[in-house]
C-alpha positions in Angstrom: 16.2 -9.1 -34.9 14.6 -9.6 -31.5 17.9 -9.1 -29.8 18.4 -5.7 -31.5 14.9 -4.7 -30.6 15.4 -5.7 -27.0 18.6 -3.7 -26.8 16.8 -0.7 -28.2 14.0 -1.1 -25.7 16.5 -1.6 -22.9 18.1 1.7 -23.8 14.8 3.4 -23.2 14.5 1.6 -19.9 18.0 2.7 -18.9 17.1 6.3 -19.7 14.0 6.0 -17.5 16.1 5.0 -14.5 19.0 7.5 -15.0 20.0 10.6 -13.1 18.1 13.8 -14.0 20.3 16.2 -16.0 20.9 19.8 -14.9 18.3 22.0 -16.6 20.0 24.2 -19.3 19.4 27.9 -19.2 16.5 29.2 -21.4 16.0 25.8 -23.2 14.4 25.7 -26.6 11.7 23.3 -27.5 13.2 20.1 -28.8 10.6 17.6 -30.1 11.6 14.1 -29.2 13.5 12.7 -31.0 15.9 15.4 -32.2 15.7 14.8 -35.9 14.7 18.3 -36.9 14.4 17.4 -40.6 11.4 15.3 -39.7 9.7 17.7 -37.2 8.3 21.2 -37.3 10.7 24.0 -36.4 11.6 24.3 -32.7 10.2 27.2 -30.8 11.6 28.8 -27.7 9.6 28.4 -24.5 8.9 31.7 -22.7 8.6 30.4 -19.1 10.5 28.2 -16.8 7.7 25.6 -17.1 9.9 24.3 -20.0 10.8 21.1 -21.7 13.6 20.4 -19.2 10.9 19.8 -16.4 9.2 17.2 -18.5 12.5 15.6 -19.5 13.6 15.5 -15.9 10.4 13.8 -14.9 10.9 11.3 -17.8 14.4 10.3 -16.8 13.4 9.8 -13.2 10.8 7.3 -14.3 7.8 9.6 -13.7 6.1 9.0 -17.1 2.8 10.9 -17.0 1.1 8.3 -19.1 1.7 5.7 -16.4 -0.6 7.7 -14.1 -3.6 7.4 -16.4 -5.4 4.0 -16.1 -7.4 3.3 -19.1 -10.1 0.7 -18.5 -12.7 -1.0 -20.7 -16.1 0.6 -20.4 -18.7 -2.0 -21.2 -21.7 -1.1 -23.3 -25.1 -2.2 -22.0 -26.0 -5.8 -22.9 -27.4 -6.1 -26.4 -25.0 -3.9 -28.2 -24.9 -0.2 -28.5 -26.6 1.9 -25.8 -30.1 3.0 -26.5 -30.7 6.5 -27.6 -32.1 8.7 -24.8 -35.5 10.3 -25.2 -33.8 13.6 -26.3 -33.0 12.0 -29.7 -29.2 11.6 -29.6 -27.7 9.3 -32.1 -27.2 5.7 -30.8 -23.4 5.9 -31.4 -21.4 8.6 -29.7 -19.3 11.1 -31.8 -16.3 12.6 -30.1 -14.6 15.8 -31.4 -11.4 17.4 -30.3 -11.3 21.2 -30.6 -7.9 22.9 -30.3 -8.0 26.7 -29.7 -4.8 28.7 -29.9 -3.8 32.4 -29.9 -1.9 33.5 -33.0 -0.3 36.3 -30.9 0.8 34.3 -27.9 1.8 30.8 -26.7 0.5 29.1 -23.5 -3.0 30.7 -24.0 -4.8 27.9 -25.8 -7.2 25.2 -24.8 -8.3 21.8 -25.8 -12.1 21.1 -25.6 -13.6 17.7 -26.1 -17.2 17.6 -27.4 -19.2 14.4 -27.3 -22.7 13.7 -28.4 -24.7 10.5 -28.9 -25.5 7.5 -26.8 -25.0 9.4 -23.6 -25.9 13.0 -22.6 -23.8 15.6 -24.6 -20.5 16.7 -23.0 -18.2 19.7 -23.3 -14.9 18.8 -21.5 -12.1 21.3 -21.0 -8.5 20.0 -20.5 -6.0 22.4 -18.8 -3.1 23.3 -21.2 -0.6 22.6 -18.4 -1.6 18.9 -18.2 1.3 16.6 -18.8 0.7 14.2 -21.6 2.5 11.9 -24.1 2.4 13.8 -27.4 2.7 11.4 -30.3 6.0 12.1 -32.1 7.2 14.5 -29.4 7.3 12.4 -26.2 6.4 13.7 -22.7 5.2 17.3 -22.9 2.2 19.5 -22.1 -1.1 19.3 -23.8 -0.8 23.1 -24.4 2.4 22.4 -26.5 0.4 20.0 -28.7 -2.2 22.8 -29.1 0.5 25.4 -29.9 1.7 23.2 -32.8 -1.5 24.3 -34.5 -2.1 20.8 -35.8 -5.6 19.7 -34.7 -4.7 16.1 -35.4 -1.7 16.1 -33.0 -3.9 17.7 -30.3 -6.6 15.0 -31.0 -4.0 12.2 -30.7 -2.8 13.6 -27.4 -6.4 13.9 -26.1 -7.0 10.3 -27.2 -4.1 9.2 -25.1 -5.3 11.1 -22.1 -8.8 9.7 -22.2 -8.3 6.3 -24.0 -11.4 7.2 -26.1 -11.5 7.4 -29.9 -11.7 10.9 -31.3 -13.8 10.8 -34.5 -12.9 14.2 -35.8 -10.6 17.2 -34.9 -10.7 20.9 -35.7 -8.8 24.0 -34.8 -9.7 27.6 -34.2 -7.9 30.8 -33.2 -8.7 32.9 -30.2 -9.8 35.6 -32.8 -12.2 33.1 -34.3 -13.7 32.6 -30.9 -14.0 36.4 -30.4 -16.1 36.5 -33.5 -18.3 33.8 -32.2 -18.8 35.8 -29.0 -19.9 38.8 -31.0 -22.3 36.7 -33.0 -23.8 35.4 -29.8 -24.4 39.0 -28.6 -21.8 38.6 -25.9 -21.3 36.1 -23.1 -21.4 36.3 -19.4 -18.1 36.0 -17.5 -17.5 37.1 -13.9 -21.1 38.4 -13.7 -20.8 40.8 -16.6 -21.2 40.7 -20.3 -18.2 40.8 -22.7 -18.1 41.1 -26.5 -15.3 40.3 -28.9 -12.5 42.7 -28.0 -13.3 42.5 -24.3 -13.3 38.7 -24.5 -9.8 38.8 -26.1 -8.5 41.0 -23.3 -10.2 38.8 -20.7 -8.5 35.6 -21.9 -5.1 37.3 -22.6 -4.7 39.3 -19.4 -2.0 38.2 -17.0 -2.6 38.0 -13.3 -0.9 36.1 -10.5 2.7 34.8 -10.5 4.3 32.2 -12.8 3.2 29.3 -10.5 -0.5 30.2 -10.6 -0.9 31.9 -14.0 -1.8 28.8 -15.9 -4.5 27.7 -13.4 -6.0 31.2 -13.3 -6.1 31.5 -17.1 -7.7 28.1 -17.3 -10.4 29.3 -14.8 -11.1 32.2 -17.2 -11.3 29.7 -20.1 -13.9 27.7 -18.1 -15.9 30.9 -17.6 -15.7 31.7 -21.3 -16.7 28.2 -22.6 -19.5 28.1 -20.0 -20.7 31.4 -21.2 -20.6 30.3 -24.8 -22.7 27.2 -24.0 -25.3 29.2 -22.1 -25.5 31.9 -24.9 -25.7 29.2 -27.6 -28.8 27.7 -26.1 -30.9 30.7 -27.2 -29.0 31.5 -30.4 -27.8 28.3 -32.1 -27.7 30.1 -35.5 -24.6 32.0 -34.2 -22.6 28.7 -34.3 -22.7 28.8 -38.1 -19.3 29.1 -39.5 -17.5 27.0 -36.8 -15.6 23.9 -38.0 -17.8 20.9 -38.8 -18.3 18.8 -35.7 -17.6 21.8 -33.4 -20.8 23.6 -34.2 -22.8 20.4 -33.8 -21.1 19.5 -30.6 -21.6 23.0 -29.1 -25.2 23.0 -30.2 -25.8 19.6 -28.5 -24.1 20.8 -25.3 -25.7 24.2 -25.3 -27.2 25.1 -21.9 -25.0 22.5 -20.0 -22.1 23.1 -17.7 -18.5 22.7 -19.0 -16.8 19.7 -17.3 -13.1 19.9 -16.2 -10.7 17.1 -16.9 -9.4 16.0 -13.5 -5.8 16.8 -12.7 -3.6 17.4 -9.7 -0.8 19.8 -9.2 2.7 18.3 -9.3 4.5 21.6 -8.8 6.2 24.2 -11.1 2.8 25.1 -12.5 2.3 21.6 -14.0 -0.5 19.0 -13.4 -0.9 15.3 -14.0 -4.1 13.4 -14.7 -5.8 11.9 -11.6 -6.1 8.2 -12.6 -9.2 7.1 -10.7 -11.1 10.3 -11.6 -10.2 10.0 -15.2 -11.4 6.4 -15.1 -14.7 7.4 -13.6 -15.1 10.2 -16.2 -14.6 7.9 -19.1 -16.9 5.3 -17.6 -19.7 7.8 -17.0 -19.5 10.1 -20.0 -18.0 8.2 -22.9 -18.8 5.1 -25.0 -15.4 3.5 -24.9 -14.0 0.8 -27.2 -11.0 -0.1 -25.0 -10.0 -3.7 -25.1 -6.7 -3.5 -23.2 -4.6 -1.2 -20.9 -1.2 -2.3 -22.2 1.6 0.2 -22.2 2.8 1.1 -25.7 6.1 2.5 -27.1 6.2 3.4 -30.8 9.5 3.6 -32.7 9.6 5.3 -36.1 11.7 2.9 -38.3 10.6 4.2 -41.7 11.2 7.9 -41.4 7.7 9.1 -42.4 6.5 12.3 -40.7 3.8 11.7 -38.1 4.2 8.0 -37.7 3.9 8.1 -34.0 0.6 10.1 -34.3 -0.8 7.7 -36.9 0.0 4.6 -34.9 -1.4 6.2 -31.7 -4.6 7.1 -33.4 -5.1 3.4 -34.4 -4.1 1.8 -31.1 -5.0 4.2 -28.3 -8.8 4.0 -28.8 -8.4 0.2 -28.2 -6.9 1.0 -24.8 -3.2 1.1 -25.5 -1.5 3.6 -23.2 1.2 5.5 -25.2 4.2 5.8 -23.0 6.6 7.3 -25.6 7.0 7.8 -29.3 10.6 7.9 -30.6 12.6 7.5 -33.7 14.4 4.2 -34.3 18.2 4.4 -34.8 17.7 3.9 -38.6 14.8 4.5 -41.0 15.4 1.4 -43.2 13.1 -1.1 -41.4 11.2 -3.0 -44.1 8.7 -4.9 -42.0 6.9 -3.6 -38.9 7.8 -5.6 -35.8 5.3 -5.7 -32.8 7.2 -6.9 -29.8 5.4 -8.4 -26.8 7.3 -7.8 -23.6 6.5 -11.4 -22.5 4.1 -14.2 -23.3 1.4 -12.5 -21.2 1.2 -9.7 -23.8 1.1 -11.8 -26.9 -2.7 -11.2 -27.2 -2.2 -7.5 -27.0 0.6 -7.6 -29.6 -1.8 -9.6 -31.9 -4.5 -7.0 -31.3 -2.0 -4.2 -32.3 -1.1 -6.1 -35.5 -4.8 -6.5 -36.3 -5.5 -2.8 -35.8 -2.4 -1.7 -37.8 -3.1 -4.1 -40.6 0.6 -5.0 -41.0 3.5 -6.4 -39.0 5.0 -9.4 -37.5 4.5 -10.3 -33.8 7.6 -11.3 -32.0 8.4 -12.1 -28.3 10.9 -10.0 -26.5 13.9 -11.6 -24.9 13.2 -10.1 -21.5 10.7 -7.5 -20.1 12.0 -3.9 -19.9 9.6 -2.5 -17.4 8.8 0.4 -19.8 6.4 -1.0 -22.4 4.2 -4.1 -22.6 4.1 -3.8 -26.4 6.6 -2.0 -28.6 5.9 -1.2 -32.3 8.8 -0.7 -34.6 7.2 0.8 -37.6 8.5 -0.3 -41.0 8.1 0.6 -44.6 5.1 -1.7 -44.9 3.0 0.6 -42.7 1.1 3.0 -44.9 -0.6 5.0 -42.2 -4.1 6.2 -42.2 
C-alpha cells in the first residue's frame, strides 16, 4: 500500500519538475483533475490570464501555496484573549463573503470579515491572487468566487490565510447595488454614487489587459470603504444581507478596508507576500494553527467536494494545501495519511485526529512536494 502511495506522490513530484507545456489557444477552464462527471461544468476564460498560466507555473515548481508561510499565532497567556472595552466577543468570528457579477466573470471579490477578540476587520483579497482552490488545484481566487459556491471561496480563503473561517456567504453585485441604495449612496472618487451608478463604476473597463484587474480592485476598495463609512451612520440598511455579513460589516463600520498583501508576478497575476501575510495573521486574527506542514489531498472515494471538506478541517490547524487531486481510482476503503518521513509523523497524527478517520503510514521516501498526503477513502464521511 505505501509503495503504491509513494509512486502516486512521486508522480506529482515529477510533474512539478517537468517542462512547461506550450499554452493552447483559447483554453477552457479545466478543474483539476479532469473528471468532469465530478465537477461543475467547465467555463471558457475570456482573457489570456488563463488556466494555462497557472498550470505552467505548477509544472515549473512554482506552487503558489509554497509562498505563503502559515505560522502559529499564540493567544495571550491564560487562554482566550480578553475582550476589548468596546465589547467584542472573547472569541473571534471570521466570515468569508464572496461577491460575483451574474453578468460577467472576473469582476467579483472576496471579503473577509472578522470580529471578536481583536478589533473588527474588513479584508479585501484581489481576485487575481493565485491560490490553491480545493478540488481544482492551482488557480485564481477570482475563479473560486466565479464558481458561485461560497464554501469553495471560503476554503480558498482559509488556505491563503491559514485561519479558520466560521461561516461563508455569497452575494451578487446587484445585491450590493441594492445595499448602496439603502445606504443612501456611497462616496467613491470624491462623489456619491447610487445603485445603477455603482454598477457602472465597478463594471467599467479602463486600462489594458495587464492592469485591468488591479484597477478594478482599486475601485472595489473604494466601494467597500464607502460602504463601511456609510454603514456607520445607517446600520439598519445592512438588514437583508446574509447572516454574518451584516454583523461583520456593522462591526467594521467606520474603519478602513485592509488589503491582502500580494506582489505582481506578471501577466496580470499576483502571489501572496509571505512575510506580510504572516504579519497580518499575527496582528489581526486569532489563529489556531499548530503546524505549517505542506498538504496534498487525493480523492480516493469519488465524493464531490472531498478536497474542500478535508481542507476545511486541516487548513485552520496550519496545514498548507499544495494540491487537491483525484486518486487513480475511487475504491479506497480506508483513508491513508502518509507522512513524508519520520519528522512529520506528529503532523500526520494531527491530521488523523482532525479528520476522525484514517491510518497513519510512513512514506518510503520524501517527494519534496508534500509533508503529509491524505488519500481519502470511503470511511471519510465529510463534514
